[in-house]
N, C-alpha and C positions, 0 to 999 in steps of 0.2 A: 433538452435539459439534461440527459444523462451524462451526454460528454462535459457540458457544465459540474457536474458533479463530482468526475475525473480529475477535470483539469483541478477545482475548489481542493480536492484530497489531497495532490500532491503539493499541490503549494501550504496547505496548513502541516502537512509532512514534513517537507523542506524545512520549512522556515520555525519548525519544533515548538509547533500553535497547537500543543498536544489539546490541551482544552476545550481546543473547537471541533475534538475530531465526534463528537457528535452533531454538529451540523452536518457532515456529509454521511456518517454511519449508524442505521439502525442500534436502540437499545439492545438488541439481541443478535449482534454480528456475528457469524461465524467467519472466520479469517483464518486461513491454510498456508501454511508458506515450510520451503523445505527449514531443518534440521530444527523444530521448534514443536510444540505439542498444540495441537490446536485452539485458536483462542476464541473462547464463547462469552459473547455481552462487551459492551463500551467500557465496564470499567476494566478489566482483563486487557483490553485491546489499549487503552492510557497506560495499563500499567506497561505493558510491552514495551510502548513505544519511550516511555520515559526513563523504564530500569531494567530489560532483555533485550530489546537490540543493538545489534554491535556496532552499527554506525552511530556518528556522535554527527558526523556531518557531510552533507551533500545535496545533490540536485538529481532528479528525473529529471532527464533530458529525451521526452515519448517522442516517439516517430507517426504515431496515427491510435487516435480510436476511433472504435466504431462501436456502436451502440443502438440497442433498438430501446422500446420503451421498459423490458424487463429485463434485458441482459444485454455482455458487453463485452468487450474485449479492450485490451490495450499495451505496449509494447515499445519499447525503448534501449534506451543506455541508462544506468546508475551512476553516475562519478562521485566520490567521496571518499572519507578515513572513517576507518572503524574505533573503538575506545584505544589501541593500540597505537595511534597514529597511523596506521599504515594506509597505505593510498588503495584503491579499490576500485575498478572500472567493470562493470559485467552489466550485459544485454539481457533484458527481463522483459515477461508477459505478466500478465493479470487476466483472469477471468471476474465476472461478475452477475450479480445478480440486483437487480434495484426492487423497491418499493418503498411507497410513497415520498418518490423522490429521496431517496436515501440508498449508500448498498449497503444491501443485505447478505450479500456472503461475498467473498472474496475471495481466492486463492492466486497465490505467485507463483511465479516460475523461473528462475534463474539457467540461464545459456553458459555451463560451466562442464568442465570433466568430470562424473561424478560415478560412472560403474564402465 
Protein backbone atom coordinates (compact mmCIF):
# COMPACT_ATOMS: atom_id res chain seq x y z
CA UNK A 1 0.00 0.00 0.00
CA UNK A 2 2.81 2.45 0.79
CA UNK A 3 4.19 2.23 -2.76
CA UNK A 4 0.74 3.15 -4.07
CA UNK A 5 0.65 6.17 -1.74
CA UNK A 6 3.99 7.41 -3.10
CA UNK A 7 2.90 6.89 -6.73
CA UNK A 8 -0.35 8.75 -6.05
CA UNK A 9 1.56 11.56 -4.33
CA UNK A 10 3.80 12.15 -7.35
CA UNK A 11 0.81 11.97 -9.71
CA UNK A 12 -1.11 14.59 -7.71
CA UNK A 13 1.93 16.88 -7.51
CA UNK A 14 2.87 16.52 -11.18
CA UNK A 15 -0.72 17.22 -12.28
CA UNK A 16 -0.78 20.26 -9.94
CA UNK A 17 -3.94 18.95 -8.24
CA UNK A 18 -2.89 20.49 -4.94
CA UNK A 19 -6.40 20.41 -3.48
CA UNK A 20 -5.98 16.60 -3.46
CA UNK A 21 -2.80 16.58 -1.33
CA UNK A 22 -4.83 15.64 1.75
CA UNK A 23 -5.59 12.31 0.06
CA UNK A 24 -1.94 11.26 0.47
CA UNK A 25 -0.57 13.45 3.29
CA UNK A 26 -1.56 13.47 6.96
CA UNK A 27 -3.08 16.70 8.27
CA UNK A 28 0.01 17.16 10.46
CA UNK A 29 2.56 16.38 7.70
CA UNK A 30 6.14 17.50 8.34
CA UNK A 31 8.07 18.08 5.11
CA UNK A 32 11.74 19.00 4.98
CA UNK A 33 13.26 20.19 1.71
CA UNK A 34 16.55 21.98 0.95
CA UNK A 35 16.23 25.75 0.66
CA UNK A 36 12.91 26.06 2.53
CA UNK A 37 11.77 26.24 6.12
CA UNK A 38 10.25 23.02 7.44
CA UNK A 39 6.66 22.74 6.25
CA UNK A 40 4.25 21.78 9.04
CA UNK A 41 0.66 20.83 8.34
CA UNK A 42 -1.44 20.25 5.25
CA UNK A 43 -2.35 23.95 4.82
CA UNK A 44 1.33 24.98 4.75
CA UNK A 45 2.00 22.15 2.30
CA UNK A 46 -0.75 23.27 -0.06
CA UNK A 47 0.50 26.87 0.19
CA UNK A 48 4.04 25.70 -0.59
CA UNK A 49 2.99 23.92 -3.76
CA UNK A 50 0.65 26.70 -4.92
CA UNK A 51 2.78 29.74 -4.08
CA UNK A 52 6.35 29.06 -2.95
CA UNK A 53 7.79 26.16 -4.91
CA UNK A 54 10.01 27.38 -7.76
CA UNK A 55 8.71 24.67 -10.10
CA UNK A 56 5.77 25.51 -12.34
CA UNK A 57 5.57 22.25 -14.26
CA UNK A 58 7.29 18.94 -14.53
CA UNK A 59 7.31 15.24 -13.90
CA UNK A 60 8.92 12.92 -11.38
CA UNK A 61 10.42 9.97 -13.23
CA UNK A 62 10.64 7.47 -10.39
CA UNK A 63 13.32 4.80 -10.66
CA UNK A 64 12.43 2.92 -7.48
CA UNK A 65 10.14 2.95 -4.47
CA UNK A 66 10.94 0.77 -1.46
CA UNK A 67 8.48 0.68 1.39
CA UNK A 68 7.59 -1.11 4.54
CA UNK A 69 4.46 -0.62 6.54
CA UNK A 70 5.63 2.54 8.35
CA UNK A 71 8.56 3.88 6.29
CA UNK A 72 9.94 4.06 2.79
CA UNK A 73 12.12 5.78 0.24
CA UNK A 74 12.02 6.70 -3.43
CA UNK A 75 14.44 8.07 -5.99
CA UNK A 76 14.56 9.13 -9.59
CA UNK A 77 14.86 12.19 -11.81
CA UNK A 78 12.69 15.29 -11.90
CA UNK A 79 12.34 17.11 -15.23
CA UNK A 80 10.43 20.35 -15.61
CA UNK A 81 10.61 24.14 -15.60
CA UNK A 82 10.96 26.78 -12.93
CA UNK A 83 9.00 30.04 -12.64
CA UNK A 84 11.50 31.73 -15.00
CA UNK A 85 10.81 28.99 -17.58
CA UNK A 86 14.30 27.57 -17.19
CA UNK A 87 14.60 23.83 -17.76
CA UNK A 88 15.24 21.68 -14.72
CA UNK A 89 16.61 18.18 -14.57
CA UNK A 90 17.78 16.89 -11.21
CA UNK A 91 18.14 13.56 -9.45
CA UNK A 92 16.17 13.31 -6.21
CA UNK A 93 15.52 10.99 -3.33
CA UNK A 94 12.87 11.03 -0.61
CA UNK A 95 12.50 9.36 2.77
CA UNK A 96 9.04 8.87 4.24
CA UNK A 97 7.17 7.69 7.26
CA UNK A 98 3.55 6.57 6.91
CA UNK A 99 0.59 6.67 9.26
CA UNK A 100 -2.99 5.62 8.56
CA UNK A 101 -2.11 4.95 4.90
CA UNK A 102 -0.81 8.50 4.33
CA UNK A 103 2.57 10.23 4.33
CA UNK A 104 3.34 11.48 7.85
CA UNK A 105 6.86 12.83 7.20
CA UNK A 106 8.84 13.46 4.04
CA UNK A 107 12.43 14.55 3.53
CA UNK A 108 13.63 15.41 0.02
CA UNK A 109 17.26 15.37 -1.13
CA UNK A 110 18.65 16.65 -4.44
CA UNK A 111 21.77 15.36 -6.17
CA UNK A 112 23.60 18.52 -7.17
CA UNK A 113 26.75 20.38 -6.13
CA UNK A 114 26.19 22.19 -2.86
CA UNK A 115 29.41 22.04 -0.89
